[in-house]
N, C-alpha and C positions, 0 to 999 in steps of 0.2 A: 252531250246527247245523254239519253236515260233510258233502258229497256222498260217497255211497258209491264212485262211479267216480274216481280221479285222473284230472285234462286233463292234454293236453299243449300247451304254447306254445312257438312260435319265438323266436330271441332277439329278433329285431325286437319281440316283444311286451312287453318289460321297457321299452324306451323308451315303448310306448304307455301302461304304467301309470303311468309318473311323467309322462307329459303328461297323462294324465286327470286325476291328484291334485292338478296345479298348476293344471290351468285349474279346479278344485275351490274353489281357493285355501288348498290346502295347502303347508305348507313341505315338502318332500319331503328326509330327513337319509338319509345313508347313507355308507357306507366311501368313502374317498378317498385319495390319497397325498400325502403333505405331509411335507417334512423328516424322508424314509427311514423313516416308519414308515407305518401305515396307522390312519386318524382318523377321527371322523365330524365331518361337515359339510353342509351344504346342497350338493344336486347337482341339477343340471336335464334331467340326463341319461347313457345309459351312460357316455357316452366320460369321464364325470367318476367313475367305477368304478376300482376298482384291476386295469383290464383285462391282464392276463396277469400278476400279479404272485402270488406266495405268500409269506408269512412264515417264517422259520427260529427257532425258539424253545426256548431254553434255560435252565436257572438263571441268572439276571444276563446275558442275553444274547439279543438281537433284532436280525433283519437280515433286509431283503427280498431275493427269487431270483426274477429275472427267468425265465418259462416258455416255452415254445416253443409254448404254445396260448393264444387270446386268450380265458379264462375271466375271468368277472365274480367267481365267489367262491370261488376255490382257496385265498384265504389264510383265518386264523381270526382271531380277536380280537385286537385290538390295545390302547394304553394309553386309550382313551377308554371310556365305557360310555352307556348309555342314560338312566342315573340322569341326567345334567349337563340333561337338557333338561327330567324332570319333579320332579327336586330339585335345584334350580340352584345351583352352587358360592357365589353370592351373590344372597341376595334382599332386596330393601326389605321390611321389615316396618312401617315407619312415618317420616310426614317432616313436617317442621313449619317454615312459612316467617313471619317477621316483618316486615312491611309497612306502613310509617305507622302504627305502632302497632296495628295487627293481629296476628292469630296465624292463619295458616290451616294446617288439616290436612290431609295430603293422602300418598298412595302413591306417586304419580309425580312422576318429574323429568325434563321434556323435555330430548332429546337424550342422554340416560344410556341406555348398554347394559346397565344393573343393571336385571332385571324387580322392578316392585312389585309385591307381593301383591296389590292391588286393580286393577292393570292388565288390562287386555284381553288374553286368553291368543291367543296363535298357535297354531294349530292344525297339529299336525305328522302328519305319515306316515312311519314308521321302516320304510326300505327295509334288508334285508341282517341282523335281528334273527337269531342264532344262538340255540340251543335252550337253552344254560346261560343268554343273559342275557335270554330269554325266563322262564325260571325266575326271573332276579332281579327283574324287572319284577314277577311275582306276589308275591313277597315283601315288595316293598315295596309292592305294593296294600296287604298286612294290616297294613304298618307304618303306613302312612300313611293309607290308606284304610279302616282297619277298627276295631272296637273304638269307645268313647264317644270317644275324643279322635283327632280326624281334621284333616288339614292340608289347607283349603278350597283352596290353591295347586294343591296336586298332584292334586286332584281333579278340579278345573276343566280341568288341562293333561290327565290320563290319559283324562279321559271321550271329548276330544275326537279323541284319537291314533288314527291307523289303524297296525297290525302285520302288515308283510309279512317272514314268518319265511324264513330259508334253511337247509336241512339241509346239515350238513357232510359233506364229500366226502372229506376231509382232516384229519387231526390232529398237532397240535404234538407237541413232546416234553413240553411242560408241562401239557396238557391233561387231565383225569380225569373228565370229565362223566359218564361209563358208569358207574362207581362209586358216584358219588351219585344215579344216576337222572333225571339233569337234560338229556340229551344222547346220542348226537348229533342225534336225531330231536326236532323239533319235536311235539310230541301234543296241545296243547291252548293256548287263550290266543291265537290269530292269527287273521286275516282271511283269509290267504292262506300259504302256505307252499308254497318252492319248493325244488326239486334240480335243480341243474345235471346234466346229461349232455352230455360231449363223445365222438366217437367219431371215426375216421378220415371220415368221409362227413357227420358229422350234428353239429350242437349247439343243442339244445333242452330245456327245461324240464317237469318233471313237478311239476302243481302240485294240492295238496288246499286245498281251499275250508272256512274256518271261519265265514264269516259268510255272512250273505245280501248285507250291502253288497260284501262281497268275492267273492260271485258276480256282483251286478250290475256290478263293475269289469271282470269280463270278458266283459261283453256285447258289448261294439264292437270287439273283439280276436278275431283269428285262432283259436281253439282246437276242438279235437276231444277225445272221451273218449282215454286213453292204452290202448295194447293190451297185452296179457299180457307180452310182451318187453320192452316201454319200462318197464313198471313193476316188473317183475324187476329190471332193471339198475340204476334208481335204488335201490331196496330194498339191491340188491347193494354200492354205493357208501356208504350210510351207515353199512351194518351192517359193511363192511372200515373204516370210519374207528372204529367201536368197537373192534375188533380190533387197531388200529395204539397204543393208548393204551399205554403200558409203564408210568405210574403211575397208583395207584390209594388210594384214601380207605376203610379198615375202617369202617363206618358202625355194623354189630352191637354194641350195648352202648356207645357212644360218649361218650354223657352219662354214664353210671355210670363209665366207665374215668376222664373226665377230673375228675369231681367227688372221686375219689379220689386223687388224683395231686397235689395241691396241694405236696406237700412233694419231689416227685420231683428227682432231681437232673437231670434232662434240663434244666429251667427254668434252671440257672444257666450250663450248657453255651451253649445259643441265646443267653442274655443276652450273653455276650462276644462273640457275632457282629454281633447287632444292632445297627444305628446310631440305632434311632430316629426314621428319618427320616420317618417316615407314609408311605413308597411305596405300600406294600400295602394301605393303608385309603383312600387317593386313587384307585388304580383298582380297589379291589373296587366290584363292580356291586352289592353287597347295604347294605355300610357306610354308616350314616345318619347318624354323630356331627357335631354343629353346636356353635355357638357365637353368643352374640348381643352386638353389638357397638352401644353408641350413642357417636356422636360430635355435634359440634358446630362449626362453620367456625370461622375465626379472627375474623369479623365479629360472632359471635353471631348473624346472621340466620336461620341455619337449622341444624335438627338431623335426624337420621336415625339411625332404628334399623335394622340390617343383621343379616341370618343368613347365617354362613359357615360351610362345612366345616369341620370340627376331626376330630382324631384322638385318640383312647384312646391313642396314643402318646407325646403332649406330655404334659410333667409338669404344666401348667397346667391340664390337661382335668379332673384329679380335684382340684384345690386348693379347701380350703375356710377357713376361718378357722383358723388355725396352721401349714397346710401341705398338701402335696398327700398323698392317699391312696395313691398309687402310687408313692414316689420312687425306686424303683429301676427298670432296666430290667427284670430279669426279672419283677418284679410288673406292669409293663406288660404284656410279650408274653404271660404267663402269663392276664391277664385278657383280651385279645384273641381268645388261641384259644382259650379257655375258654369265652368267652361265642359267639364264632363256631360251634363246634362241640357246645356243650353247654346252656347257659341259654338261648340264642337258641331250641333246643326247647321249654323249658318259656313263653316270651316267646310265641312264634308259632307255636308246633306244628311247625317244620321246623327245618332244619339253615340258619344262616346262609351257609353255603357250597354254591356250583353248581358249583364242580369246572371253572371256566375258566381256572385256571393264571395268572391276572394277577399274582397276589402275589409267584409264583416269578419268572416272568420279567422283572419291574419291579424287585426286589429286587437292590440293588448288591452286597451280599455272598452272595447266593442261597441264602436260606435258603427250604427247601421244605416248605412246611405238611404234605404228606401224609408226608415223613421225619420230620420233628419227632413228629408223632401216633403213627406206628407205632414209634418208639422208645420212647415212654410208656407205648403199649398193650402191646406186647411183653412190657415187665416189671413190668404191673400186672394184666394179664389172670388170670392164674393165682391173685391174690388178691382178687379181684374179690370186692365183697360186694354183692349185688343193692340197688337201693333199692326201701322199703318202698311199698306201695301209696298211703298217706297221703303219703310226702313227696314222690311222683312228682307226684300230683294240688295238693300245694301249692308244689311247686317249691323246696323245700326240702332235696333230695338233697346 
């Protein structure tokens, strides 16, 4: 559901939202400043948010800048994405303990920070989810929660999670969500969506309600229907954000272009710059590559099976008997980009990129996914051969 009339809440209401969710035993997670960057962590009040901070981003560059106003959400996305809570970097799938000749099977390990697949999940409330990240969550819903093979842990966490989105009122130089139609305004998938408005005289939020429980959360807080000028101001800020984006990704025929560019010379050029450090896949909110490791402690009394984030940029990721399938940097970069922007469409019916720009910002050598694709597209489009209907349906183009 969604209310037809946006609401106005005051700055103090954000603390009320956080307090109410914490009283309902939700772990509220939001952006906070740590180590000269904005990361996601548990918060207990608005004082934990990046009050008065914005971030300057460019290829291989990230800096925090102090603003003259006490905005809560003037920053854009940092190196963390929400997938770390829904799809943990390390997850215990299985454990076994030998004690007095008996073997006990279980998932939990008391005193460990590593969650187990069978552990009771912590109910989360995500505060400050940007539209690009919201789309990333919806994409991972398809990956882990759709189809015949589903991730039980992901579903348990996801089904309990609150999402309070924040519409962007400022774009970074690496943002391009407007071209991928994933932002800067949240359109669905949230309980509440906030737009922060700051004027010389006022500081308030325009709220769009997405669910019944979102509306109920506001019942104990001071709110009223927003008037026409207030909603217009909020809309103007969000529209201005879209116009600030200098980067774009041309998505028309993107699948066909990449499928017909396997031998393009650009792959060699980008391979000379790529360090295969896997930063782009670690910060990406949709990448889901993982590996499974079995370990036994030195006493032979305990064994564990762990799922850990991995990356297709690692040579061992494609290792099979006899060697790695993608042994060159060129092959690994080509695989990543083609999967992200082409074969992902065959698998899940959508792009694997949401235009957040993290892979550009956090690449040590400043490789730009939009620039790389544009270079390939500009020399391929004139000779493009449309895929047949049968090929598109079967995913064999």
